[in-house]
FIGUTOR-619226 format. One record per residue (C-alpha): residue number from 1; x, y, z. Coordinates in Angstrom, 3 decimals, padded with zeros to 6 digits. Layout:
! residues N
<zator resi="NUM" east="X" north="Y" up="Z"/>
...
***
This chain:
! residues 376
<zator resi="1" east="025.751" north="-037.006" up="-017.694"/>
<zator resi="2" east="023.002" north="-038.955" up="-016.121"/>
<zator resi="3" east="022.956" north="-041.163" up="-013.283"/>
<zator resi="4" east="023.008" north="-045.222" up="-013.431"/>
<zator resi="5" east="019.316" north="-046.483" up="-013.232"/>
<zator resi="6" east="018.356" north="-042.844" up="-012.564"/>
<zator resi="7" east="015.967" north="-040.099" up="-014.541"/>
<zator resi="8" east="018.013" north="-036.642" up="-013.676"/>
<zator resi="9" east="020.607" north="-034.887" up="-015.482"/>
<zator resi="10" east="023.732" north="-033.312" up="-013.929"/>
<zator resi="11" east="025.784" north="-030.719" up="-015.319"/>
<zator resi="12" east="029.258" north="-030.621" up="-013.713"/>
<zator resi="13" east="031.357" north="-026.748" up="-014.702"/>
<zator resi="14" east="034.597" north="-025.658" up="-013.837"/>
<zator resi="15" east="037.420" north="-024.417" up="-015.742"/>
<zator resi="16" east="039.955" north="-026.309" up="-014.134"/>
<zator resi="17" east="038.638" north="-029.624" up="-014.429"/>
<zator resi="18" east="041.512" north="-032.352" up="-014.612"/>
<zator resi="19" east="041.026" north="-035.471" up="-016.731"/>
<zator resi="20" east="041.853" north="-037.693" up="-013.780"/>
<zator resi="21" east="038.708" north="-036.833" up="-012.308"/>
<zator resi="22" east="036.690" north="-038.220" up="-015.033"/>
<zator resi="23" east="037.893" north="-041.463" up="-014.214"/>
<zator resi="24" east="035.994" north="-041.649" up="-010.785"/>
<zator resi="25" east="032.954" north="-040.297" up="-012.229"/>
<zator resi="26" east="030.887" north="-043.945" up="-012.977"/>
<zator resi="27" east="027.512" north="-042.283" up="-015.269"/>
<zator resi="28" east="030.269" north="-040.304" up="-017.222"/>
<zator resi="29" east="030.265" north="-040.467" up="-020.980"/>
<zator resi="30" east="032.589" north="-039.221" up="-023.058"/>
<zator resi="31" east="030.581" north="-037.287" up="-025.722"/>
<zator resi="32" east="029.277" north="-035.848" up="-023.077"/>
<zator resi="33" east="032.275" north="-033.340" up="-022.249"/>
<zator resi="34" east="032.170" north="-030.433" up="-023.675"/>
<zator resi="35" east="035.395" north="-028.375" up="-023.949"/>
<zator resi="36" east="035.358" north="-024.684" up="-024.356"/>
<zator resi="37" east="038.755" north="-022.309" up="-024.543"/>
<zator resi="38" east="039.158" north="-019.811" up="-022.510"/>
<zator resi="39" east="040.404" north="-016.476" up="-023.930"/>
<zator resi="40" east="044.312" north="-015.351" up="-023.659"/>
<zator resi="41" east="045.522" north="-012.602" up="-021.135"/>
<zator resi="42" east="048.223" north="-010.053" up="-020.895"/>
<zator resi="43" east="048.733" north="-010.135" up="-017.099"/>
<zator resi="44" east="052.568" north="-009.206" up="-015.860"/>
<zator resi="45" east="053.009" north="-011.958" up="-013.841"/>
<zator resi="46" east="056.138" north="-012.712" up="-011.277"/>
<zator resi="47" east="056.880" north="-015.706" up="-009.471"/>
<zator resi="48" east="059.438" north="-015.130" up="-006.318"/>
<zator resi="49" east="060.510" north="-017.111" up="-003.864"/>
<zator resi="50" east="060.807" north="-014.430" up="-000.722"/>
<zator resi="51" east="057.354" north="-015.216" up="001.288"/>
<zator resi="52" east="054.665" north="-012.653" up="001.586"/>
<zator resi="53" east="054.862" north="-010.406" up="004.880"/>
<zator resi="54" east="053.584" north="-006.800" up="005.118"/>
<zator resi="55" east="057.178" north="-005.333" up="004.950"/>
<zator resi="56" east="057.269" north="-006.020" up="001.345"/>
<zator resi="57" east="054.183" north="-005.244" up="001.065"/>
<zator resi="58" east="054.655" north="-001.628" up="002.946"/>
<zator resi="59" east="057.193" north="-001.022" up="000.306"/>
<zator resi="60" east="055.605" north="-002.234" up="-002.767"/>
<zator resi="61" east="051.677" north="-001.512" up="-002.393"/>
<zator resi="62" east="050.432" north="001.949" up="-004.602"/>
<zator resi="63" east="048.057" north="002.249" up="-001.929"/>
<zator resi="64" east="045.764" north="004.300" up="-004.504"/>
<zator resi="65" east="045.474" north="001.680" up="-007.223"/>
<zator resi="66" east="042.838" north="-001.448" up="-006.669"/>
<zator resi="67" east="044.865" north="-003.666" up="-004.872"/>
<zator resi="68" east="043.796" north="-007.773" up="-003.629"/>
<zator resi="69" east="045.742" north="-009.690" up="-000.981"/>
<zator resi="70" east="045.180" north="-013.063" up="-000.962"/>
<zator resi="71" east="046.821" north="-015.217" up="001.509"/>
<zator resi="72" east="046.223" north="-018.980" up="002.743"/>
<zator resi="73" east="044.835" north="-018.474" up="006.405"/>
<zator resi="74" east="042.998" north="-016.258" up="008.329"/>
<zator resi="75" east="045.727" north="-015.696" up="011.123"/>
<zator resi="76" east="047.830" north="-014.051" up="007.690"/>
<zator resi="77" east="044.843" north="-012.427" up="006.575"/>
<zator resi="78" east="044.215" north="-010.238" up="009.734"/>
<zator resi="79" east="047.755" north="-010.059" up="010.232"/>
<zator resi="80" east="048.421" north="-008.216" up="006.840"/>
<zator resi="81" east="045.006" north="-005.999" up="007.687"/>
<zator resi="82" east="046.624" north="-005.037" up="010.349"/>
<zator resi="83" east="050.098" north="-003.658" up="009.735"/>
<zator resi="84" east="049.250" north="-002.426" up="005.900"/>
<zator resi="85" east="050.018" north="001.110" up="005.610"/>
<zator resi="86" east="047.474" north="001.693" up="003.199"/>
<zator resi="87" east="044.745" north="004.089" up="004.734"/>
<zator resi="88" east="041.791" north="002.425" up="002.726"/>
<zator resi="89" east="041.760" north="-001.245" up="002.952"/>
<zator resi="90" east="039.493" north="-004.090" up="004.205"/>
<zator resi="91" east="039.465" north="-007.863" up="004.719"/>
<zator resi="92" east="037.245" north="-010.793" up="003.697"/>
<zator resi="93" east="036.993" north="-014.257" up="005.022"/>
<zator resi="94" east="035.365" north="-017.115" up="006.561"/>
<zator resi="95" east="035.449" north="-016.458" up="010.222"/>
<zator resi="96" east="033.641" north="-013.090" up="009.934"/>
<zator resi="97" east="030.201" north="-012.540" up="010.137"/>
<zator resi="98" east="027.571" north="-012.417" up="007.315"/>
<zator resi="99" east="026.436" north="-008.848" up="007.755"/>
<zator resi="100" east="030.839" north="-007.664" up="008.449"/>
<zator resi="101" east="032.026" north="-009.850" up="004.780"/>
<zator resi="102" east="028.872" north="-008.618" up="002.867"/>
<zator resi="103" east="029.445" north="-004.758" up="004.086"/>
<zator resi="104" east="033.099" north="-004.632" up="003.538"/>
<zator resi="105" east="033.668" north="-004.093" up="-000.037"/>
<zator resi="106" east="032.416" north="-000.972" up="-000.570"/>
<zator resi="107" east="035.527" north="000.174" up="001.321"/>
<zator resi="108" east="037.967" north="-000.443" up="-001.598"/>
<zator resi="109" east="035.756" north="000.086" up="-004.991"/>
<zator resi="110" east="038.130" north="003.377" up="-005.621"/>
<zator resi="111" east="041.023" north="002.541" up="-004.767"/>
<zator resi="112" east="042.813" north="001.196" up="-001.228"/>
<zator resi="113" east="043.743" north="-002.912" up="-000.816"/>
<zator resi="114" east="041.183" north="-005.772" up="-000.306"/>
<zator resi="115" east="042.545" north="-008.705" up="001.619"/>
<zator resi="116" east="041.444" north="-012.040" up="002.189"/>
<zator resi="117" east="041.360" north="-015.934" up="001.642"/>
<zator resi="118" east="040.081" north="-018.188" up="-000.259"/>
<zator resi="119" east="036.655" north="-016.561" up="-000.106"/>
<zator resi="120" east="037.885" north="-013.972" up="-002.528"/>
<zator resi="121" east="038.597" north="-016.418" up="-005.640"/>
<zator resi="122" east="035.644" north="-016.610" up="-007.169"/>
<zator resi="123" east="032.385" north="-014.291" up="-007.207"/>
<zator resi="124" east="034.134" north="-011.073" up="-006.685"/>
<zator resi="125" east="032.612" north="-008.337" up="-009.282"/>
<zator resi="126" east="035.189" north="-006.041" up="-009.310"/>
<zator resi="127" east="038.098" north="-005.238" up="-011.777"/>
<zator resi="128" east="041.431" north="-004.904" up="-009.748"/>
<zator resi="129" east="044.721" north="-003.394" up="-011.059"/>
<zator resi="130" east="046.797" north="-005.526" up="-008.289"/>
<zator resi="131" east="046.924" north="-009.277" up="-007.356"/>
<zator resi="132" east="049.267" north="-010.111" up="-004.634"/>
<zator resi="133" east="048.961" north="-013.919" up="-003.872"/>
<zator resi="134" east="050.358" north="-016.847" up="-001.872"/>
<zator resi="135" east="050.824" north="-019.984" up="-003.608"/>
<zator resi="136" east="048.232" north="-022.400" up="-004.093"/>
<zator resi="137" east="047.833" north="-025.086" up="-006.394"/>
<zator resi="138" east="047.108" north="-023.985" up="-010.050"/>
<zator resi="139" east="043.624" north="-024.394" up="-010.251"/>
<zator resi="140" east="043.290" north="-021.566" up="-007.513"/>
<zator resi="141" east="045.708" north="-020.036" up="-008.771"/>
<zator resi="142" east="043.622" north="-019.375" up="-011.827"/>
<zator resi="143" east="040.968" north="-018.236" up="-009.848"/>
<zator resi="144" east="042.999" north="-015.861" up="-008.021"/>
<zator resi="145" east="044.134" north="-014.279" up="-011.365"/>
<zator resi="146" east="041.024" north="-013.675" up="-012.608"/>
<zator resi="147" east="040.520" north="-010.946" up="-010.028"/>
<zator resi="148" east="042.554" north="-008.530" up="-012.008"/>
<zator resi="149" east="042.731" north="-007.021" up="-015.459"/>
<zator resi="150" east="039.846" north="-007.532" up="-016.484"/>
<zator resi="151" east="038.733" north="-004.698" up="-018.482"/>
<zator resi="152" east="042.724" north="-003.244" up="-018.728"/>
<zator resi="153" east="046.564" north="-003.764" up="-018.048"/>
<zator resi="154" east="047.336" north="-005.784" up="-014.439"/>
<zator resi="155" east="049.882" north="-007.364" up="-012.576"/>
<zator resi="156" east="050.306" north="-010.377" up="-010.235"/>
<zator resi="157" east="052.937" north="-011.315" up="-007.938"/>
<zator resi="158" east="053.273" north="-014.949" up="-006.479"/>
<zator resi="159" east="054.814" north="-015.207" up="-003.643"/>
<zator resi="160" east="056.082" north="-018.802" up="-002.645"/>
<zator resi="161" east="055.104" north="-020.385" up="000.656"/>
<zator resi="162" east="056.764" north="-021.762" up="004.266"/>
<zator resi="163" east="054.047" north="-024.017" up="004.426"/>
<zator resi="164" east="051.076" north="-025.755" up="001.757"/>
<zator resi="165" east="048.602" north="-025.091" up="004.730"/>
<zator resi="166" east="045.186" north="-025.724" up="004.015"/>
<zator resi="167" east="046.201" north="-027.474" up="000.340"/>
<zator resi="168" east="048.499" north="-030.980" up="-000.040"/>
<zator resi="169" east="051.785" north="-030.163" up="-000.288"/>
<zator resi="170" east="052.028" north="-032.145" up="-003.096"/>
<zator resi="171" east="049.554" north="-029.540" up="-005.344"/>
<zator resi="172" east="051.539" north="-025.970" up="-004.107"/>
<zator resi="173" east="055.216" north="-028.117" up="-004.800"/>
<zator resi="174" east="053.700" north="-029.242" up="-008.410"/>
<zator resi="175" east="052.357" north="-025.487" up="-009.343"/>
<zator resi="176" east="055.478" north="-024.384" up="-008.882"/>
<zator resi="177" east="057.367" north="-026.695" up="-010.693"/>
<zator resi="178" east="055.377" north="-026.253" up="-013.831"/>
<zator resi="179" east="055.338" north="-022.683" up="-013.077"/>
<zator resi="180" east="059.067" north="-022.783" up="-013.506"/>
<zator resi="181" east="060.999" north="-020.014" up="-014.620"/>
<zator resi="182" east="058.051" north="-018.326" up="-016.896"/>
<zator resi="183" east="055.048" north="-017.880" up="-014.939"/>
<zator resi="184" east="053.779" north="-015.706" up="-017.360"/>
<zator resi="185" east="052.781" north="-018.556" up="-019.190"/>
<zator resi="186" east="049.693" north="-018.910" up="-017.027"/>
<zator resi="187" east="048.304" north="-015.746" up="-019.821"/>
<zator resi="188" east="047.918" north="-018.980" up="-021.917"/>
<zator resi="189" east="044.963" north="-020.991" up="-021.473"/>
<zator resi="190" east="046.773" north="-023.931" up="-023.370"/>
<zator resi="191" east="049.132" north="-023.755" up="-020.479"/>
<zator resi="192" east="046.768" north="-023.378" up="-017.936"/>
<zator resi="193" east="045.167" north="-026.703" up="-018.944"/>
<zator resi="194" east="048.321" north="-028.370" up="-019.683"/>
<zator resi="195" east="049.221" north="-027.262" up="-016.168"/>
<zator resi="196" east="046.088" north="-028.490" up="-014.314"/>
<zator resi="197" east="046.928" north="-032.230" up="-016.052"/>
<zator resi="198" east="050.445" north="-032.032" up="-014.824"/>
<zator resi="199" east="049.759" north="-030.955" up="-011.176"/>
<zator resi="200" east="046.358" north="-033.472" up="-010.844"/>
<zator resi="201" east="048.196" north="-036.415" up="-012.185"/>
<zator resi="202" east="046.797" north="-039.646" up="-012.287"/>
<zator resi="203" east="048.749" north="-040.388" up="-008.895"/>
<zator resi="204" east="048.134" north="-037.287" up="-006.791"/>
<zator resi="205" east="044.413" north="-037.594" up="-007.802"/>
<zator resi="206" east="044.744" north="-041.237" up="-006.615"/>
<zator resi="207" east="045.973" north="-040.099" up="-003.553"/>
<zator resi="208" east="043.267" north="-037.503" up="-003.053"/>
<zator resi="209" east="040.590" north="-039.980" up="-003.432"/>
<zator resi="210" east="042.464" north="-042.375" up="-000.799"/>
<zator resi="211" east="042.551" north="-040.172" up="001.620"/>
<zator resi="212" east="038.840" north="-039.536" up="000.757"/>
<zator resi="213" east="038.085" north="-043.689" up="000.963"/>
<zator resi="214" east="039.808" north="-043.758" up="004.431"/>
<zator resi="215" east="037.506" north="-041.291" up="005.485"/>
<zator resi="216" east="034.582" north="-043.113" up="004.117"/>
<zator resi="217" east="035.671" north="-046.917" up="005.437"/>
<zator resi="218" east="036.681" north="-045.045" up="008.958"/>
<zator resi="219" east="032.587" north="-043.838" up="009.019"/>
<zator resi="220" east="031.533" north="-046.833" up="007.858"/>
<zator resi="221" east="033.282" north="-048.504" up="010.531"/>
<zator resi="222" east="031.816" north="-046.492" up="013.424"/>
<zator resi="223" east="028.025" north="-046.607" up="011.807"/>
<zator resi="224" east="028.706" north="-050.791" up="012.251"/>
<zator resi="225" east="029.690" north="-050.307" up="015.989"/>
<zator resi="226" east="026.026" north="-048.565" up="016.617"/>
<zator resi="227" east="023.036" north="-050.006" up="018.117"/>
<zator resi="228" east="019.852" north="-049.827" up="019.869"/>
<zator resi="229" east="019.368" north="-048.580" up="023.564"/>
<zator resi="230" east="023.040" north="-047.882" up="023.801"/>
<zator resi="231" east="025.802" north="-045.008" up="023.758"/>
<zator resi="232" east="027.704" north="-044.267" up="020.550"/>
<zator resi="233" east="030.985" north="-044.983" up="020.452"/>
<zator resi="234" east="033.339" north="-041.707" up="021.863"/>
<zator resi="235" east="035.929" north="-041.284" up="018.983"/>
<zator resi="236" east="035.058" north="-038.592" up="016.933"/>
<zator resi="237" east="034.065" north="-039.581" up="013.009"/>
<zator resi="238" east="034.786" north="-037.298" up="009.754"/>
<zator resi="239" east="032.374" north="-037.753" up="006.634"/>
<zator resi="240" east="034.437" north="-034.965" up="005.303"/>
<zator resi="241" east="037.517" north="-033.550" up="006.191"/>
<zator resi="242" east="036.366" north="-031.177" up="009.001"/>
<zator resi="243" east="033.292" north="-030.952" up="011.024"/>
<zator resi="244" east="031.155" north="-027.244" up="010.624"/>
<zator resi="245" east="029.237" north="-025.514" up="013.289"/>
<zator resi="246" east="027.570" north="-022.002" up="012.578"/>
<zator resi="247" east="027.792" north="-019.683" up="015.563"/>
<zator resi="248" east="025.625" north="-016.716" up="015.430"/>
<zator resi="249" east="027.609" north="-014.183" up="016.993"/>
<zator resi="250" east="024.767" north="-011.186" up="018.074"/>
<zator resi="251" east="025.138" north="-007.248" up="018.882"/>
<zator resi="252" east="023.723" north="-005.602" up="021.946"/>
<zator resi="253" east="022.599" north="-007.250" up="025.532"/>
<zator resi="254" east="021.724" north="-010.631" up="026.452"/>
<zator resi="255" east="017.970" north="-011.895" up="025.565"/>
<zator resi="256" east="015.566" north="-014.485" up="024.717"/>
<zator resi="257" east="014.890" north="-013.089" up="021.860"/>
<zator resi="258" east="016.353" north="-012.625" up="018.246"/>
<zator resi="259" east="014.816" north="-011.499" up="014.619"/>
<zator resi="260" east="016.191" north="-013.911" up="011.745"/>
<zator resi="261" east="017.961" north="-010.709" up="010.213"/>
<zator resi="262" east="020.107" north="-010.498" up="013.530"/>
<zator resi="263" east="020.450" north="-013.976" up="013.731"/>
<zator resi="264" east="021.478" north="-014.845" up="009.808"/>
<zator resi="265" east="023.974" north="-011.671" up="010.119"/>
<zator resi="266" east="025.869" north="-012.642" up="012.709"/>
<zator resi="267" east="026.410" north="-016.502" up="010.815"/>
<zator resi="268" east="029.882" north="-017.653" up="011.206"/>
<zator resi="269" east="030.425" north="-020.738" up="010.087"/>
<zator resi="270" east="033.888" north="-022.597" up="011.816"/>
<zator resi="271" east="035.705" north="-025.689" up="010.707"/>
<zator resi="272" east="037.272" north="-028.436" up="013.068"/>
<zator resi="273" east="038.590" north="-031.681" up="012.825"/>
<zator resi="274" east="038.485" north="-032.244" up="016.689"/>
<zator resi="275" east="036.506" north="-030.497" up="019.298"/>
<zator resi="276" east="038.451" north="-031.400" up="022.316"/>
<zator resi="277" east="041.183" north="-029.317" up="020.253"/>
<zator resi="278" east="039.551" north="-026.810" up="018.064"/>
<zator resi="279" east="039.163" north="-022.878" up="018.615"/>
<zator resi="280" east="035.445" north="-023.435" up="018.778"/>
<zator resi="281" east="036.250" north="-025.273" up="022.205"/>
<zator resi="282" east="038.678" north="-022.500" up="023.120"/>
<zator resi="283" east="036.257" north="-019.785" up="022.276"/>
<zator resi="284" east="033.092" north="-021.486" up="023.677"/>
<zator resi="285" east="034.826" north="-022.075" up="026.941"/>
<zator resi="286" east="035.182" north="-018.365" up="027.220"/>
<zator resi="287" east="031.815" north="-017.303" up="026.757"/>
<zator resi="288" east="029.414" north="-016.997" up="029.585"/>
<zator resi="289" east="026.383" north="-017.671" up="027.982"/>
<zator resi="290" east="025.441" north="-019.850" up="025.396"/>
<zator resi="291" east="021.488" north="-020.219" up="023.348"/>
<zator resi="292" east="020.497" north="-022.573" up="020.805"/>
<zator resi="293" east="017.633" north="-021.545" up="019.268"/>
<zator resi="294" east="014.216" north="-022.898" up="020.831"/>
<zator resi="295" east="011.134" north="-021.700" up="018.602"/>
<zator resi="296" east="009.975" north="-019.224" up="016.440"/>
<zator resi="297" east="007.090" north="-016.898" up="017.233"/>
<zator resi="298" east="003.920" north="-016.995" up="015.069"/>
<zator resi="299" east="004.769" north="-014.024" up="013.071"/>
<zator resi="300" east="007.994" north="-016.384" up="011.686"/>
<zator resi="301" east="010.162" north="-013.677" up="012.151"/>
<zator resi="302" east="011.133" north="-013.623" up="015.641"/>
<zator resi="303" east="013.007" north="-016.630" up="017.692"/>
<zator resi="304" east="013.096" north="-017.767" up="021.052"/>
<zator resi="305" east="016.542" north="-018.485" up="022.579"/>
<zator resi="306" east="017.432" north="-021.055" up="025.145"/>
<zator resi="307" east="020.067" north="-021.031" up="027.401"/>
<zator resi="308" east="022.533" north="-024.056" up="027.227"/>
<zator resi="309" east="021.956" north="-025.294" up="030.878"/>
<zator resi="310" east="023.910" north="-027.533" up="033.337"/>
<zator resi="311" east="027.313" north="-029.018" up="033.006"/>
<zator resi="312" east="027.246" north="-027.055" up="029.671"/>
<zator resi="313" east="031.268" north="-027.886" up="028.605"/>
<zator resi="314" east="030.461" north="-031.955" up="028.876"/>
<zator resi="315" east="027.376" north="-031.176" up="026.882"/>
<zator resi="316" east="028.420" north="-029.411" up="024.397"/>
<zator resi="317" east="031.619" north="-032.326" up="024.227"/>
<zator resi="318" east="029.343" north="-034.648" up="023.714"/>
<zator resi="319" east="025.785" north="-033.705" up="022.332"/>
<zator resi="320" east="026.813" north="-033.376" up="018.276"/>
<zator resi="321" east="024.169" north="-031.740" up="017.629"/>
<zator resi="322" east="024.038" north="-028.659" up="020.078"/>
<zator resi="323" east="027.673" north="-027.833" up="018.222"/>
<zator resi="324" east="025.761" north="-027.691" up="014.945"/>
<zator resi="325" east="023.877" north="-024.153" up="015.542"/>
<zator resi="326" east="024.980" north="-021.685" up="018.604"/>
<zator resi="327" east="024.181" north="-018.257" up="019.332"/>
<zator resi="328" east="026.063" north="-016.056" up="021.811"/>
<zator resi="329" east="026.345" north="-012.477" up="022.191"/>
<zator resi="330" east="029.249" north="-010.098" up="021.185"/>
<zator resi="331" east="029.428" north="-008.569" up="024.397"/>
<zator resi="332" east="030.861" north="-011.734" up="026.072"/>
<zator resi="333" east="033.455" north="-011.970" up="023.085"/>
<zator resi="334" east="035.733" north="-009.476" up="024.890"/>
<zator resi="335" east="038.311" north="-008.950" up="022.446"/>
<zator resi="336" east="038.091" north="-012.186" up="020.094"/>
<zator resi="337" east="035.827" north="-010.163" up="018.042"/>
<zator resi="338" east="037.032" north="-006.674" up="016.074"/>
<zator resi="339" east="036.546" north="-005.101" up="012.379"/>
<zator resi="340" east="039.280" north="-007.825" up="011.291"/>
<zator resi="341" east="036.386" north="-010.992" up="012.313"/>
<zator resi="342" east="037.859" north="-013.708" up="014.667"/>
<zator resi="343" east="040.594" north="-012.608" up="016.520"/>
<zator resi="344" east="042.401" north="-016.176" up="015.682"/>
<zator resi="345" east="045.417" north="-015.333" up="017.255"/>
<zator resi="346" east="044.149" north="-015.545" up="020.355"/>
<zator resi="347" east="042.894" north="-018.449" up="020.330"/>
<zator resi="348" east="044.277" north="-021.881" up="021.151"/>
<zator resi="349" east="043.944" north="-024.879" up="019.428"/>
<zator resi="350" east="044.532" north="-026.198" up="015.747"/>
<zator resi="351" east="044.629" north="-023.998" up="013.056"/>
<zator resi="352" east="041.237" north="-024.215" up="010.828"/>
<zator resi="353" east="042.355" north="-023.806" up="007.797"/>
<zator resi="354" east="043.524" north="-027.551" up="007.374"/>
<zator resi="355" east="044.561" north="-029.401" up="004.058"/>
<zator resi="356" east="042.302" north="-032.509" up="002.940"/>
<zator resi="357" east="042.695" north="-035.410" up="004.658"/>
<zator resi="358" east="044.968" north="-035.616" up="008.086"/>
<zator resi="359" east="048.552" north="-035.934" up="008.052"/>
<zator resi="360" east="049.555" north="-039.685" up="007.921"/>
<zator resi="361" east="050.544" north="-040.159" up="010.964"/>
<zator resi="362" east="047.237" north="-039.137" up="012.532"/>
<zator resi="363" east="044.900" north="-040.983" up="009.986"/>
<zator resi="364" east="047.153" north="-044.139" up="011.270"/>
<zator resi="365" east="046.357" north="-043.601" up="014.544"/>
<zator resi="366" east="042.748" north="-043.013" up="014.034"/>
<zator resi="367" east="042.867" north="-046.361" up="012.684"/>
<zator resi="368" east="044.815" north="-048.339" up="015.062"/>
<zator resi="369" east="041.964" north="-046.362" up="017.692"/>
<zator resi="370" east="039.232" north="-047.664" up="015.524"/>
<zator resi="371" east="040.318" north="-051.020" up="015.253"/>
<zator resi="372" east="041.252" north="-051.519" up="019.051"/>
<zator resi="373" east="037.403" north="-050.512" up="019.622"/>
<zator resi="374" east="036.093" north="-053.076" up="017.328"/>
<zator resi="375" east="038.790" north="-055.664" up="019.039"/>
<zator resi="376" east="036.474" north="-054.736" up="022.931"/>
***
């Protein structure tokens, strides 16, 4: 498709595009839609009413096979990794340093259990035998099923969930409905396409769009209150479902210089909605020294660090720029980081694995505060 008034062409590619989404692309034209047929598969697929837990996995999983376990939150991924009986196992999720994520897959190439979250849904070049997964929206579920049985037989067991986090409850409920009594129908590409349309109906997509529009409206209201030579409004505003901060967790003793390789290898991206209630705040409050990157040295490889001094808590709470990229050292984490990444179970604050938008009551509360602020 071609944006109105522009010369660039845009290509959107996905295996599971609901037609209801196309109504929101103003520059889309029907004749530009290329709809390719996918291949049918032969997986053994089972849908269970039970919730996935490590006790059931320990009874059923065959440790010598190539297994993958995909759950919906980091907390559960860590729990399963810690308590699973298999000796050969690895975990991958978003709250691990980049170098740790990249180095973990080799542990289970020839058998064992790979455990993770949505990070394992795509881009994984492994042919696995068995999938054990929590229920997720149909498009996410199709991606997860694609991890197994690529070059031979494979099986998948789909477990129910107690909470829909981080997905909209409507999407997981509708997915369970369309699977019904015959989840093996997911082997049929025709069934997948039909199910995507049923789950992402016009009403559901409208609900998702309205959540985005509310965030957009609140952001515009925030911007309209900004004025030259005055402090910005004190409330936090979201331009997307979460803010993001990048932590660089560096090994070794405290020092004033690190290499770019060290920095990139130690990168962790943390999402949060409200800094005051976030895991990020709880984590940083327990760190002795926090740094920012001040400048590069002439050779371009060494980076000079500058400590955040003065009233650190106040600076981090008020100065959004300082939350974008922070450098900390592993020795300060005191058991808050291990081979399975950040120990989220040891941190207070809200669960970073949040659904798109917010619960309705939270959203209404924010809008009321915004109106009061404008009234003053």
